[in-house]
C-alpha positions in Angstrom: -13.0 3.8 -19.4 -12.8 0.9 -21.7 -16.2 -0.5 -20.8 -17.9 2.7 -21.9 -15.7 3.7 -24.8 -14.4 6.6 -22.6 -17.9 8.1 -22.3 -18.5 7.6 -18.5 -16.4 9.4 -16.0 -14.3 7.3 -13.6 -15.2 8.4 -9.9 -13.3 7.5 -6.8 -15.4 7.6 -3.6 -14.4 7.9 0.1 -11.2 9.9 -0.6 -8.7 9.4 1.0 -10.1 6.2 2.6 -12.3 5.0 5.5 -10.4 1.8 6.3 -9.5 3.2 9.8 -12.9 4.8 10.6 -14.3 4.4 14.1 -17.3 2.7 12.8 -19.7 5.6 13.7 -23.2 6.2 12.7 -23.9 5.4 9.1 -24.5 8.6 7.2 -23.0 10.7 10.1 -19.5 12.1 10.3 -17.0 9.4 11.1 -13.6 9.9 12.7 -10.3 8.5 11.3 -7.6 8.6 14.0 -4.7 7.7 11.8 -1.3 9.3 11.4 -0.1 11.1 8.2 2.3 8.4 7.4 -0.4 5.8 7.6 -2.6 7.8 5.3 0.1 8.4 2.8 1.6 4.9 2.6 -1.5 2.9 2.9 -4.9 4.5 2.4 -3.8 6.9 -0.3 -2.0 4.4 -2.3 -4.9 3.4 -4.6 -5.7 7.0 -5.2 -2.2 8.0 -5.9 -1.7 5.2 -8.3 -4.7 6.2 -10.3 -3.8 9.9 -10.4 -0.1 9.5 -11.3 1.4 10.9 -14.5 2.8 7.6 -15.6 -0.6 5.9 -16.3 -2.7 6.0 -19.5 -6.1 7.4 -20.1 -7.9 4.1 -19.5 -6.7 3.9 -15.9 -6.7 7.6 -14.7 -9.5 8.7 -12.4 -11.7 11.7 -13.5 -13.4 12.6 -10.2 -12.6 12.2 -6.5 -15.2 12.4 -3.7 -13.9 13.4 -0.3 -15.2 11.2 2.5 -17.7 12.5 4.9 -15.2 12.1 7.8 -12.9 13.9 10.1 -9.2 13.1 9.9 -6.9 13.8 12.9 -3.8 13.6 10.6 -5.2 16.6 8.6 -7.3 18.5 11.1 -5.4 18.1 14.4 -7.6 17.6 17.6 -11.1 16.7 16.6 -14.3 17.8 18.1 -18.0 18.2 17.1 -17.0 21.6 15.7 -14.5 20.0 13.3 -15.7 20.2 9.7 -16.0 17.0 7.7 -13.2 16.8 5.1 -15.5 17.8 2.1 -16.3 21.1 3.9 -12.7 21.8 5.1 -10.8 23.7 2.4 -7.5 23.7 4.3 -7.5 20.0 5.0 -8.6 19.1 1.5 -5.8 21.3 0.0 -3.2 19.4 2.1 -4.4 16.3 0.2 -4.6 17.8 -3.2 -1.1 19.2 -2.7 0.5 15.7 -2.8 2.7 15.3 -6.0 0.5 12.8 -7.8 -2.8 14.6 -6.9 -1.3 18.0 -7.6 -0.4 17.0 -11.2 -3.7 15.3 -11.7 -5.6 18.5 -10.4 -3.5 20.7 -12.9 -4.5 18.4 -15.7 -8.2 18.9 -15.0 -9.0 16.5 -12.2 -12.4 17.2 -10.6 -13.5 17.1 -7.0 -17.1 16.3 -6.2 -18.8 16.6 -2.9 -20.5 13.7 -1.1 -24.2 14.0 -0.3 -24.9 17.4 1.2 -28.0 16.4 2.8 -26.9 13.5 5.0 -27.7 13.4 8.6 -24.2 14.3 9.8 -24.0 17.4 7.7 -27.5 18.4 8.8 -26.5 18.1 12.4 -23.2 19.9 12.0 -25.1 23.0 10.8 -28.0 22.6 13.2 -27.7 20.0 16.1 -31.4 20.3 16.7 -32.3 19.3 13.1 -34.9 22.0 12.9 -33.5 23.9 10.0 -31.7 23.0 6.8 -29.5 25.9 5.5 -29.2 24.6 2.0 -27.4 27.5 0.5 -24.9 27.8 3.3 -24.0 24.2 3.0 -23.7 24.2 -0.8 -21.6 27.5 -0.6 -19.2 26.1 2.0 -18.8 22.9 0.1 -18.0 24.8 -3.1 -15.6 27.1 -1.4 -13.8 24.2 0.3 -12.8 23.0 -3.3 -15.6 20.9 -4.6 -16.3 21.6 -8.4 -19.5 19.5 -8.4 -22.1 19.6 -5.6 -24.0 16.3 -5.1 -27.7 16.9 -4.2 -29.4 13.5 -3.7 -33.1 12.7 -3.4 -33.2 13.3 0.4 -32.5 17.0 0.0 -35.9 17.9 1.3 -36.8 20.4 4.0 -39.9 19.6 6.0 -41.5 22.9 5.0 -40.5 22.9 1.4 -40.1 20.8 -1.8 -37.0 19.4 -3.2 -37.4 21.4 -6.4 -37.9 24.7 -4.7 -35.0 24.2 -2.4 -32.7 23.5 -5.4 -34.0 26.5 -7.3 -33.6 28.8 -4.4 -30.0 27.6 -3.8 -29.1 28.1 -7.5 -30.7 31.6 -7.5 -28.5 32.6 -4.5 -25.4 31.2 -6.2 -26.2 33.3 -9.3 -26.6 36.4 -7.1 -23.3 35.8 -5.3 -21.6 35.2 -8.6 -22.5 38.8 -9.8 -21.8 40.4 -6.4 -18.5 38.6 -5.5 -15.6 38.6 -8.1 -13.5 36.0 -6.2 -16.5 33.7 -5.9 -17.1 34.1 -9.7 -13.6 33.3 -10.5 -13.9 30.0 -8.6 -17.2 29.2 -10.4 -15.5 29.9 -13.8 -12.5 27.6 -13.0 -14.8 24.8 -11.9 -17.0 25.1 -15.1 -13.9 25.1 -17.2 -12.8 21.8 -15.5 -16.2 20.2 -16.1 -16.4 21.3 -19.8 -12.9 20.1 -20.3 -13.9 16.7 -19.0 -16.9 16.5 -21.3 -14.8 17.6 -24.3 -12.4 14.7 -23.5 -15.2 12.2 -23.1 -17.0 13.3 -26.4 -13.9 13.9 -28.4 -14.4 17.7 -28.6 -17.8 17.2 -30.1 -20.7 18.3 -27.8 -23.4 18.2 -30.4 -26.7 16.5 -29.5 -26.2 13.8 -32.2 -22.7 12.9 -30.8 -23.6 13.1 -27.1 -26.9 11.2 -27.4 -25.4 8.3 -29.3 -27.1 5.0 -29.4 -26.3 2.2 -27.1 -24.8 0.0 -29.8 -21.7 2.3 -29.9 -21.0 1.6 -26.3 -19.1 -1.4 -25.0 -21.9 -2.6 -22.7 -21.7 -6.3 -22.1 -22.8 -8.7 -19.5 -20.5 -8.3 -16.5 -22.1 -11.0 -14.2 -19.2 -13.3 -14.6 -16.7 -10.5 -13.6 -18.8 -9.5 -10.6 -18.9 -13.1 -9.5 -15.1 -13.3 -9.8 -14.7 -10.1 -7.8 -17.1 -11.6 -5.1 -15.3 -14.8 -5.0 -11.9 -13.2 -4.5 -13.3 -10.8 -2.0 -14.9 -13.0 0.6 -12.8 -13.4 3.7 -12.8 -15.7 6.7 -12.4 -13.2 9.6 -12.7 -15.8 12.4 -11.6 -18.3 13.3 -8.3 -19.3 11.8 -8.4 -21.8 8.9 -7.1 -24.7 11.1 -9.5 -24.0 13.8 -12.4 -23.7 11.3 -11.6 -27.2 9.9 -12.1 -28.5 13.5 -15.3 -26.6 14.0 -16.9 -27.1 10.7 -15.4 -30.3 9.0 -18.1 -30.3 6.4 -20.9 -28.2 4.9 -24.7 -28.8 5.4 -25.7 -32.4 4.4 -29.1 -33.9 3.4 -32.1 -33.0 5.6 -30.1 -30.5 7.6 -32.4 -27.6 8.9 -31.0 -24.2 7.8 -32.5 -21.1 9.2 -31.5 -17.8 7.5 -32.0 -14.3 8.8 -31.2 -11.5 6.3 -30.7 -7.9 7.2 -32.9 -6.5 4.5 -32.5 -2.9 3.5 -35.4 -0.9 1.9 -34.0 1.3 -0.9 -35.6 3.9 -3.1 -34.3 4.9 -6.5 -35.9 8.3 -6.2 -38.2 10.2 -3.9 -41.3 9.0 -5.5 -40.1 5.5 -6.4 -41.5 2.5 -4.7 -39.1 1.0 -2.1 -37.2 -2.1 -3.0 -35.7 -4.7 -0.7 -32.0 -5.6 -1.1 -31.2 -8.4 -0.8 -34.5 -10.2 -1.0 -35.4 -12.3 2.1 -35.2 -15.4 0.1 -32.0 -14.6 -1.9 -29.6 -16.9 0.0 -32.3 -19.6 0.2 -32.8 -19.4 -3.6 -29.1 -19.6 -4.3 -28.8 -22.7 -2.0 -31.7 -24.4 -3.7 -30.4 -23.6 -7.2 -26.9 -24.8 -6.5 -27.5 -27.7 -4.1 -31.2 -28.5 -3.9 -33.6 -30.2 -6.3 -33.0 -27.5 -8.8 -29.2 -28.0 -8.8 -27.5 -30.0 -11.5 -26.9 -33.6 -10.5 -28.2 -33.0 -7.0 -30.3 -35.7 -5.3 -30.7 -34.3 -1.9 -32.5 -31.3 -0.5 -32.4 -29.2 2.7 -35.0 -27.7 5.0 -34.6 -24.0 4.5 -36.3 -21.2 6.3 -35.7 -17.5 5.6 -36.8 -14.4 7.7 -35.9 -10.7 8.0 -34.0 -9.3 10.9 -37.1 -7.4 11.7 -39.0 -10.8 12.2 -36.4 -12.0 14.6 -36.5 -8.6 16.4 -40.3 -9.0 16.9 -39.8 -12.6 18.1 -37.1 -11.6 20.7 -39.1 -8.6 22.0 -42.6 -10.1 21.6 -43.6 -7.1 19.6 -45.5 -6.9 16.3 -43.5 -4.3 14.3 -44.5 -4.6 10.6 -42.8 -3.8 7.3 -44.4 -2.8 4.1 -47.8 -4.6 3.6 -47.4 -7.1 6.4 -50.2 -7.1 8.8 -50.1 -7.5 12.6 -51.4 -11.0 12.3 -48.8 -11.9 9.8 -46.1 -10.6 12.1 -47.4 -12.8 14.9 -47.6 -15.9 12.8 -44.0 -15.3 11.8 -42.9 -15.2 15.4 -44.5 -18.7 16.0 -42.8 -20.0 12.9 -39.4 -18.6 14.0 -39.8 -20.3 17.4 -40.3 -23.6 15.8 -37.5 -23.2 13.3 -35.0 -22.2 15.9 -35.8 -25.1 18.2 -34.9 -27.6 15.6 -32.3 -25.8 13.5 -28.9 -27.3 12.7 -27.5 -24.1 11.0 -28.2 -20.5 11.8 -27.1 -18.1 9.0 -27.1 -14.4 9.5 -26.6 -12.0 6.5 -25.6 -8.9 8.3 -25.7 -5.5 6.8 -24.5 -2.0 7.9 -25.7 -0.6 11.1 -26.5 2.9 12.3 -24.7 3.7 15.6 -28.0 4.7 17.2 -29.6 1.5 16.1 -27.0 -1.0 17.1 -28.9 -1.8 20.4 -31.9 -2.8 18.2 -30.0 -5.0 15.9 -31.5 -8.6 16.2 -28.2 -10.4 15.9 -26.7 -8.2 18.7 -29.7 -8.9 20.9 -29.3 -12.7 20.3 -25.6 -12.6 21.1 -26.1 -10.5 24.2 -29.4 -11.7 25.7 -30.3 -15.1 24.1 -27.2 -17.2 23.8 -29.4 -20.3 24.5 -30.8 -19.8 20.9 -27.2 -20.5 19.5 -26.6 -23.6 21.6 -25.8 -26.9 19.7 -26.0 -25.0 16.3 -23.5 -23.9 13.8 -23.7 -20.1 13.7 -22.4 -18.5 10.5 -22.4 -14.7 10.0 -21.7 -13.1 6.6 -21.0 -9.3 6.8 -22.5 -7.9 3.6 -21.3 -4.4 4.5 -18.5 -3.2 6.8 -17.1 -6.1 8.8 -16.4 -4.2 12.1 -19.8 -3.8 13.7 -19.4 -6.8 16.0 -17.0 -6.7 18.9 -14.6 -9.4 20.1 -17.0 -10.9 22.6 -19.7 -11.2 20.0 -17.4 -12.8 17.5 -16.3 -15.4 20.0 -19.8 -16.8 20.1 -19.9 -17.5 16.3 -18.8 -20.7 14.7 -17.5 -18.7 11.7 -17.5 -15.0 10.7 -17.1 -14.0 7.0 -16.6 -10.7 5.3 -18.7 -10.7 2.1 -18.6 -6.9 1.4 -21.6 -6.9 -1.0 -25.3 -7.7 -1.2 -25.9 -8.2 -4.9 -26.9 -11.6 -6.3 -23.3 -12.5 -7.2 -22.1 -12.0 -3.6 -25.1 -13.9 -2.2 -24.2 -16.8 -4.5 -20.7 -16.7 -3.2 -22.0 -16.9 0.3 -23.9 -20.1 -0.6 -20.8 -21.7 -2.1 -18.7 -20.7 0.9 -21.4 -22.2 3.3 -21.1 -25.6 1.5 -17.3 -25.2 1.3 -17.2 -25.1 -2.5 -15.4 -21.8 -2.3 -12.5 -21.4 0.2 -12.3 -17.9 1.7 -8.9 -16.2 2.3 -7.8 -14.5 5.5 -6.7 -11.1 4.3 -9.5 -8.5 4.9 -9.0 -5.1 3.3 -9.5 -3.2 6.6 -8.3 -3.3 10.2 -10.7 -5.2 12.4 -10.2 -4.9 16.2 -12.7 -7.6 17.0 -10.5 -10.4 15.3 -7.1 -8.7 16.2 -6.4 -7.9 12.5 -4.2 -4.9 11.9 -3.9 -4.1 8.2 -0.7 -2.1 8.4 1.0 -4.9 10.2 -0.2 -7.6 8.0 0.7 -5.7 4.8 4.3 -5.1 6.0 7.1 -7.6 5.0 7.0 -10.9 7.0 10.0 -10.7 9.3 10.4 -14.5 9.3 10.8 -14.9 5.5 14.2 -15.7 3.9 14.4 -13.3 0.9 17.5 -12.8 -1.3 19.5 -9.8 -2.6 22.0 -9.8 -5.5 22.9 -8.4 -8.9 20.0 -7.5 -11.1 21.2 -9.7 -13.9 21.4 -12.8 -11.7 18.6 -15.3 -11.1 18.6 -15.0 -7.3 16.6 -18.3 -6.9 19.4 -20.4 -8.5 22.6 -18.5 -7.5 25.5 -20.7 -6.8 26.8 -18.7 -3.7 30.1 -18.1 -5.4 32.1 -15.2 -4.2 32.3 -12.7 -7.1 34.6 -9.9 -7.9 33.8 -6.5 -9.3 36.0 -3.7 -10.6 36.3 -0.6 -8.5 34.6 2.4 -10.2 31.8 0.5 -11.7 28.1 0.6 -10.6 26.6 -2.5 -9.3 22.7 -2.8 -9.9 21.1 -4.9 -7.3 17.6 -6.2 -6.7 15.7 -8.3 -4.1 13.7 -11.4 -4.6 9.9 -11.1 -4.1 9.1 -9.8 -0.7 6.0 -11.4 1.0 3.7 -9.8 3.5 2.3 -11.5 6.7 -0.6 -12.8 4.5 1.8 -14.7 2.3 1.1 -12.3 -0.6 3.4 -9.9 -2.3 4.0 -6.7 -0.3 2.1 -3.8 -1.6 3.7 -1.5 -4.2 5.5 1.3 -2.5 6.7 -0.8 0.5 9.9 0.8 1.8 13.1 -1.2 1.4 16.6 0.0 2.4 19.9 -1.4 1.0 23.0 -1.5 3.2 26.6 -2.0 2.2 28.8 -3.6 4.9 32.5 -2.9 4.3 34.3 -5.7 6.1 37.8 -4.5 5.5 36.9 -1.3 7.3 35.8 -2.9 10.5 32.3 -3.5 9.3 31.2 -0.1 8.5 27.6 0.0 7.4 26.4 2.5 4.7 22.8 2.6 3.7 23.3 3.5 0.0 19.6 3.6 -1.1 16.1 3.6 0.1 13.5 2.6 -2.4 10.0 1.3 -2.9 8.8 -2.1 -4.2 7.1 -2.8 -7.4 5.3 -6.1 -7.7 7.2 -7.2 -4.5 10.7 -6.4 -5.8 13.0 -3.5 -4.9 15.9 -2.2 -7.0 19.0 -0.2 -6.2 22.4 0.6 -7.4 25.8 1.0 -5.6 28.9 2.8 -6.9 31.9 0.6 -6.0 34.4 3.2 -4.8 36.3 1.2 -2.2 38.4 -1.9 -2.1 38.0 -5.2 -0.2 35.2 -7.6 0.7 31.7 -6.3 0.9 28.2 -7.6 1.9 24.9 -6.2 0.7 21.8 -6.5 2.8 18.3 -5.5 2.1 15.9 -4.4 4.9 12.1 -3.8 5.0 10.8 -3.2 8.5 11.8 -6.3 10.6 12.5 -8.4 7.4 16.3 -8.8 6.6 17.6 -10.5 3.6 20.4 -13.1 3.2 23.6 -11.0 2.5 25.2 -11.0 -0.8 28.9 -11.1 -0.6 31.5 -10.0 -3.1 34.9 -8.4 -3.5 35.9 -5.0 -5.0 39.3 -5.3 -6.7 41.6 -2.9 -8.6 40.0 -1.5 -11.8 41.0 -3.4 -15.0 41.7 -1.0 -17.8 41.9 -4.0 -20.3 38.3 -5.0 -19.6 37.2 -1.4 -20.2 39.1 -1.2 -23.5 37.5 -4.4 -24.7 34.0 -3.3 -23.6 34.4 0.0 -25.4 35.7 -1.7 -28.6 32.6 -4.0 -28.6 30.2 -1.1 -28.1 31.8 1.0 -30.8 31.7 -1.9 -33.2 28.0 -2.4 -32.5 27.4 1.3 -33.2 29.4 1.3 -36.5 27.5 -1.8 -37.7 24.0 -0.4 -36.8 24.9 2.8 -38.7 26.3 1.1 -41.8 23.8 -1.6 -42.5 20.0 -1.4 -42.6 19.7 -5.1 -41.5 21.9 -8.0 -40.7 21.2 -11.7 -41.0 21.6 -13.8 -37.9 21.2 -17.6 -38.0 19.3 -17.4 -41.2 16.8 -14.8 -39.9 16.7 -11.2 -40.9 17.0 -8.8 -37.9 15.8 -5.2 -38.4 18.5 -2.9 -37.3 16.0 -0.2 -36.5 14.4 -2.4 -33.8 14.9 -1.1 -30.3 17.6 -3.1 -28.5 17.7 -2.5 -24.7 21.2 -2.1 -23.5 22.0 -2.6 -19.8 25.3 -1.4 -18.4 26.2 -3.0 -15.1 29.1 -4.4 -13.2 30.4 -7.6 -14.7 32.1 -10.2 -12.4 35.7 -10.8 -13.5 35.3 -14.5 -13.0 32.9 -14.7 -15.9 35.1 -12.7 -18.4 38.2 -14.0 -20.2 40.6 -11.1 -20.6 43.7 -11.4 -22.9 47.1 -10.7 -21.3 48.3 -7.3 -22.8 51.4 -5.3 -22.0 52.0 -4.2 -18.5 51.7 -0.6 -19.4 47.9 -1.0 -19.8 47.6 -2.1 -16.1 46.0 0.5 -13.9 48.1 0.9 -10.7 45.9 3.6 -9.2 45.0 2.1 -5.9 45.1 5.2 -3.7 42.1 6.7 -2.0 42.1 10.2 -0.4 40.5 8.6 2.7 43.8 6.7 3.1 45.5 9.8 4.4 43.5 9.6 7.6 45.6 6.7 8.7 49.1 8.4 8.8 47.5 11.6 10.2 45.9 9.7 13.0 49.1 7.7 13.6 51.0 11.0 14.0 48.6 12.4 16.5 48.2 9.2 18.7 51.9 8.2 18.6 53.2 11.7 19.0 51.0 12.2 22.0 52.4 9.0 23.5 56.0 9.8 22.7 55.7 13.3 24.1 54.3 12.0 27.5 57.1 9.4 27.8 59.9 11.8 27.3 60.9 13.2 30.8 64.0 15.4 31.7 64.6 17.6 34.7 66.2 20.3 32.6 63.3 22.1 30.9 65.2 23.1 27.8 66.6 19.6 27.2 63.1 18.1 27.8 61.6 20.3 25.0 64.4 19.4 22.6 64.1 15.6 23.4 60.3 15.7 22.9 60.7 17.5 19.5 63.2 14.9 18.4 60.9 12.1 19.3 58.1 13.7 17.3 60.3 14.1 14.2 61.3 10.5 14.3 57.6 9.4 14.7 56.6 11.7 11.8 59.4 10.4 9.5 58.5 6.8 10.4 54.8 7.2 9.7 55.3 8.8 6.3 57.9 6.3 5.3 55.4 3.5 6.0 52.6 5.3 4.0 55.0 6.1 1.0 55.9 2.4 1.0 52.2 1.6 0.4 51.7 4.6 -2.0 54.6 3.6 -4.2 53.1 0.0 -4.6 56.1 -1.8 -3.2 55.8 -5.5 -2.3 53.7 -6.1 0.9 52.8 -9.3 2.8 50.1 -11.4 1.1 47.5 -10.9 3.9 47.6 -7.2 3.3 46.7 -7.7 -0.4 43.6 -9.6 0.8 42.5 -6.7 3.0 43.4 -3.7 0.9 41.7 -1.1 3.1 44.0 -2.1 6.0 47.4 -1.7 4.2 47.9 2.1 4.6 46.8 2.0 8.2 49.1 -0.9 9.2 52.2 0.3 7.2 51.8 3.9 8.6 51.4 2.8 12.3 54.3 0.2 12.0 56.6 3.0 10.6 55.5 5.4 13.3 56.1 2.9 16.1 59.6 2.1 14.7 60.2 6.0 14.7 59.0 6.2 18.2 61.3 3.5 19.5 64.3 4.7 17.5 63.8 8.3 18.7 63.5 7.2 22.4 66.8 5.3 22.1 68.5 8.4 20.7 67.1 10.5 23.5 68.2 8.1 26.2 71.8 8.0 24.9 71.9 11.7 24.9 70.7 11.8 28.5 
């Protein structure tokens, strides 16, 4: 919103994401076979982050456009009868019921349909393509939950005009509004959302003077530098690996190299009656190379032999046809084919700027024909492909024939310039594409997960984990230990995405290594935070896990709570509170400190080794070391030892046998509880039991029970 002073709505397209699409026909209804967890934790993350309640006005998104695709996670088993998401009210509601999106919707978030006249929508309503039920499509899209209906310039029926079709649809909407109360309520709700958005954008003033403000009031600046920065950070080396690329292409083009460029030029129209424009221009990449590295470049003394053609020119050459484009004549097309033959025979570099493909037109794509039928053209040449659109139209066999395959993701001048710089190795592309690409065996989910081979740390939140000394620390029982991880890296060597799941485990060594997962949380900027209530005694290890990545354990010991430390801490906090209430400001090292300034206070577990505590009277010492769970030890001892003693006692006289067994049980019970009471009263115990506090009640109870068993058996034998 900053760039337009808040007067342009912020729109998010392709909701909830098309990263896992099957690469179907462009403009048709694609299929996304991805589970719900994958959608929620990966594809939906950018949308959730821009609709959450914790962000400001400048970042929040205003409008969402559902993708023209079918989603198995939302719609179950898919078929040709499955509606695209933007026309399926139930599936769209599932998405909008997510917490962040539900709150965004309640605050006035708007849903806008994708183009309602696309080929996929047309075929969904009439597979023959003979009719175009405009009102039915518009009504279904509105009832599915779209507040705004997008009608582009292609909404034209063969037997009607665009204007008449739109007018007729609106008239039918008006009629239904008056006849259907439920429909009218939905219309009113959508209109209220749209008006509320306009009121926010124009500060509650919808007057003509305010709305039609002059351009000087808007923050409209030259964004070329920013677009170039985006393009430079976006370009991706998809194949081969960087090490293999260095072997295949040790340098960029040199003086007098012959470079042949084929561009997949798209003919675009701004409106139904506008003249078509080519994007990119056939010579765009050639001009960028000349400007940066040819005679036109700064401090350049060399030039290159450059030849630029359309994909259509290459298609004519390969098929010996004379298809023409725009004002080109048949003779011009034939001359082009002759030029291409000569250029290809002497080329050192073949550069292909590849655009998006229609599923039905893939067999006619010039690059695919070369890769499938004319591999001889590529022989002894460096073949570089830049994907200006989606990077998954080539399969693994086709990619294997290329010297290098790049994802460029754009066709504007800034992206074309980046392609030129990458070709001459001035810009180095990274290897982290934003989508999964089967042809290069790149799985986005796997690569964004935490690297299982990394060595990351976990420890107290107040420690610098990178410089920790590894000293065994002690903490008081009853306090809360706040912990954090070091920065987790994904398989691309970057910080894991925000929202990556991390689990913290506490391993209680004195209790036989019992593992307790005490918190499951998500990362922010690669770091996860958690807290553990220290409610047991003895040595403990804390371990953090994210997928297959496991941290180096943090070891410490929980000891008896120190009341002296608590009294000192309370006194200090009370003193600070009294001072802040009594004085408006205090002077510290010659500088005045405003007492009203906000001072963040962090209460956390403090290691005893770092605190010097005075030696007060013994009556301040806390001797409460009992835990209700300690009672399990004597009870278990009574059961096990009692059963053992009962089975060992044998007598032929039934009455004497029962009495003997009861005596043994009584001796065992007395022995067990004498041992436990010895521990409960805090009487002296061997040094090794102090070290393993959790074992003391168990060992003393069982030792007492065993002594009782032996004594009881001896008494019974004397009686017999």
